[in-house]
C-alpha positions in Angstrom: -145.3 163.1 84.7 -141.9 161.4 83.9 -140.0 159.9 86.7 -136.6 161.6 87.4 -133.6 159.4 86.9 -130.9 159.1 89.6 -127.4 160.2 88.7 -126.4 156.5 88.3 -129.4 155.8 86.1 -128.5 158.8 84.0 -124.9 157.5 83.6 -126.1 154.0 82.7 -128.7 155.4 80.2 -125.9 157.4 78.5 -123.5 154.5 78.5 -126.1 152.1 77.0 -126.9 154.6 74.3 -123.2 154.8 73.4 -122.6 151.0 73.8 -120.1 151.8 76.6 -119.4 149.2 79.4 -117.9 149.8 82.8 -114.6 148.6 81.4 -114.8 151.2 78.6 -115.6 153.9 81.1 -112.7 152.8 83.3 -110.2 152.8 80.4 -111.4 156.1 79.1 -111.5 158.0 82.4 -108.5 156.3 84.0 -110.6 155.1 87.0 -110.1 151.6 88.4 -112.5 149.0 86.9 -113.7 148.1 90.4 -114.8 151.7 91.0 -116.6 152.0 87.7 -118.4 148.7 88.2 -119.6 150.0 91.6 -120.7 153.3 89.9 -122.7 151.4 87.3 -124.3 149.1 89.9 -125.2 152.0 92.1 -123.0 150.8 95.0 -121.2 154.1 94.9 -122.6 157.6 94.3 -121.3 159.8 91.5 -119.4 162.5 93.3 -118.7 166.1 92.0 -115.1 165.0 91.4 -116.3 162.1 89.2 -118.6 164.4 87.4 -115.7 166.7 86.7 -113.8 163.8 85.0 -116.9 162.8 83.0 -117.0 166.4 81.8 -113.3 166.5 80.9 -113.3 163.1 79.1 -116.8 163.1 77.5 -117.8 166.8 77.4 -120.4 169.0 78.9 -123.3 167.5 76.9 -122.7 164.2 78.6 -122.0 165.6 82.1 -125.0 168.1 82.2 -127.8 165.5 82.5 -125.9 163.7 85.2 -125.3 167.1 87.0 -129.0 167.8 86.7 -129.8 164.5 88.3 -127.3 165.2 91.0 -128.9 168.6 91.8 -132.3 167.0 91.9 -131.0 164.3 94.3 -129.4 167.0 96.5 -125.8 166.1 95.8 -124.0 169.4 95.8 -120.9 169.0 98.1 -117.7 167.1 97.9 -118.0 163.8 99.7 -114.4 163.8 101.0 -115.2 166.1 103.9 -114.8 169.4 101.9 -117.3 172.1 101.6 
């Protein structure tokens, strides 16, 4: 049975397949480079808000595998104290 990827691993796998770096991701999404580097290293979790930007910028085909990994990891609520 194949091992499930974490949301971060899924993002990194997609980025590698598209030859995108953390700097590219920062420039294209409008996020700070420090934040995207932390995402790519796994120091920060991908939040539902970040997933929303990924969907807006790159489309649902890119966002859906990351969303599936988030669901599998149990990430379903906003991390800023919201419900």
